[in-house]
N, C-alpha and C positions, 0 to 999 in steps of 0.2 A: 466486560462494560463497566462494572461499577467500580474498578480503579481509574478507569478512563474520566469517569465522572468527578470522582473524588480530584484527579491531578487539576482538571477545569476548575473545579472550586477552589482549591489550594491558590491557584496561580491569580484568581480574581481578589481573592482575599489579600495576597501579597503586593498585588499592584494598589489597591486601596490603601494599603499600609503605607506602601512607599508615598503615595501621594501626600498622606497626612503626617510622614516625616519630613517631605519637604516643605510643609507648609509651616510646620513648627520649626524648622530652620529659620524660615524667612522672617517669620514675627520674634524670634528669640535669640538668633544669629546674626550679628553685624557683618557685613562684607564689604571690602574696598572696591569690588567690581561696580561700573556703572552699568544702568539698567541696559544700553545699548550692547555693552559688551556680553551680558549675562543673554540677550536676545540671540546674538550670534552663536552663542554657545549652545543655546537652548534648540537653535535652528539646525546647527550641525548634529546634534542627536537624533532629534526628530526625521531627519533627511536621511541619516546613516539606517536608522529604523524602518523607514519606509521601502530604503532600498531594499534591504535584506527581506522584509516580508516579500516585497513583489517577486524577488529571485525566488525566495524559496516556496511562494505559491504557486508559480510557475512549473518549478520543477516537479514538485508534487502533483499538479494537476497532470504533467505529460506522462509521470509513470503511472499515476493511476489510470489513465487510458491504454497506457500500453499493455498493462495488467488484464484489463478489460479485453482488448483486442486478443491477446494470448488466449483467454477462454474460449472466444469464438472461434479462433484458429485451430485450437486441439481440439474441438466439437467436428469441425469440418474436416480436419487430417484424420481422424479415426472412422469417421464416416466414408471417406474416399478409400481407407486401407479396407476397411470391411467389403465395401462393392467391388474393390480389385480381386477381392478372394475368388469370384466367379470366373477368372482366368485362368484358375487351377483346377488341376484333376479334381473329379468328385470325390476320390477316396480322400485326398488332402484336406479338403473344405470344412468338413464337420468339426475337427479337433482345433483347427485354426480359429474357426468362428468361436468355439467355446471359449478358447484362449483369451480370443479379443473381447468378448462380452466378459469375462472375468477380471481383464485388465482395466475396462471402462468402469467396473462395479469397484475396483480397487481405486481409481482414481476420485472417484466421487466420494469414498469412504474417506479417505485422505483429506480432501478439503472440509468435510462436513467434519472431521475428529481437530482439523488444525485450531490450535489455541484453546482448545476444550480437553482432548483426551492425550497426553502425550504417548502413552503407551499405544492406543490404537493409532496413533499417526506413525509410528515408529514400525508398527507392524504391517500397515497398509503400503508402506513405503519400501517394506523388504519385499513383499508381495508384487509389487509393480517392479521391482528390479528382475526378480526372478522370472517374470511373466515376458519382460521385454526381451530378454535372453533367449527364452524359449522361443516366442513366437519368431523370432528372427531365424534360429537354427531350423526351425521347420519350414519356413517360408522359403529360406535357401533350398534347401531339399526337394520342395515342390514346385519350386519355380525351374530348378535346374532338371527336374525330371519331364518338363513339357517342351526341352529342346527349344526354347523360341528366347531369344536376346532381348525381344519387346516385352515379354510376360515379366521376365527376369527383372528388366528395368522397371515396369509399373509398378509390380507387387512390392520387390525390396524397397524401392524410392520412396512408397507410400507408407510403409512401415517405418522406414529412417525419419520421414520427416514427422510423424506420430511420436517418435521416442524425442526426436530434437526439439519438438513444441514443450514436451513435458519437461524437457531440461531447461528450457529457455524460463519457463513458470517458477520452475524450483530457484532458478538464479534472480527471477523477478522478485520473489518473496523477500529475497535478501538485498536487495537493491534499496540502499537509504543514505542518505547525505551521513557524512561523519558526524559523530556525537558532539564534534566541537562547534558545528554549525547551530545546533539547537541551544548549546550553553550560551555561545555568544547571541543569539535571538532573546534568550532568557535574561541575560544581562543587560542588552539595550532596553528591554520593555521595562525591566525595573528602574532602569536609571531614566528614561522617559517618564515615567510616574514619579520619579523623585524632583524631576524638574519642571514636571506641570505643577507639581504640588507646590514647589517654591515658588512659581509664578503667580500662584493664587493666594499667597501667603498674605497680601495687603486686604484682603477681604476680612470683614469682621465675621461675619457667618460662613459658615462652612458651605462651599459650592455642592450640596450633595448630588444635585441633578449632572452637574458636569463631571463629578468624581465617577458616579455610577456608569455612567454613558461611556465614558473614554475608558473605565476598568472592564466594562462589558464588550465595547468593540475590540479592544486590545485582547481580551481573553477569547473572544468567540474566532477570531481571523487566527491567532494562533493555534487552537484546537482543530480549526478546519484543515490546518496545514498538516497537524499531525495525523490527522483523520484520514486525509487523503494518503498519507504515507504507510498507513497501516490500515487496510481496508477491510480488515477481518476481525479488528479489534475494538472499533469505535461505531459511530453512528453512521458514517458513509461506509457502506459495504459494497462487494461484489458479489455478494452470495448470490443474488438473484439471478446474476447471469449463468452460475452455476447450471442454471434450470436448463441450459442450453444441452449441457453435457447429458443431464438426465433423461432429456428427451431422445437426444442421439441414442441412448442406450435402449430407450423403449422400442425405437425403431429397428433393432437387433435382435429382436426375440423371433 
């Protein structure tokens, strides 16, 4: 969180600095370009920046929503798999139920430790993989013992869905735009600040209000985009949706 705020402040300072540099260039460096030519160039830069911001925001928002939906889906899948254990024999159920409770606990620990404690995250990940394999083997044996194709399909299908959703959540954590997109966004933001300052160079007094408002608006927009892309590191978070998994675990006691 601290690093995230530092990056935001650094970006805002850089934008303000670029505005001041642009204003200085307008006042002290002569150019052969006419006002209309400069306006066309400025408009192209601002238009390209706006287009990139729109696409970046839309993509970040859709990925944020997908991650949120996966949390809900995983809680539902675990609940369904746990309920379908009723179809197995009384002898097979206790161990599988305990394994599934341990699995849910490991999933909760994994996301609670993510970006905070790397060792705890790795340990939870290893436990998750062990329990996935163990539950699958035990479920196959128990389902076959019922001699019912329907039970085999329902029990193994629900466990398969549960582990599949866990894999999708892991993939979603790594799904982000290429770093080149962020670099381009940063370059265009600073370039737009430069031409904005250049356009304000004819004024005698520094337009502090316009400078701060522009820098603040651009910084907030970019920070929200990055925040949506990394919802467990910044201010916009999906942590509260993990409560659904915690509630599901409570119902399994």
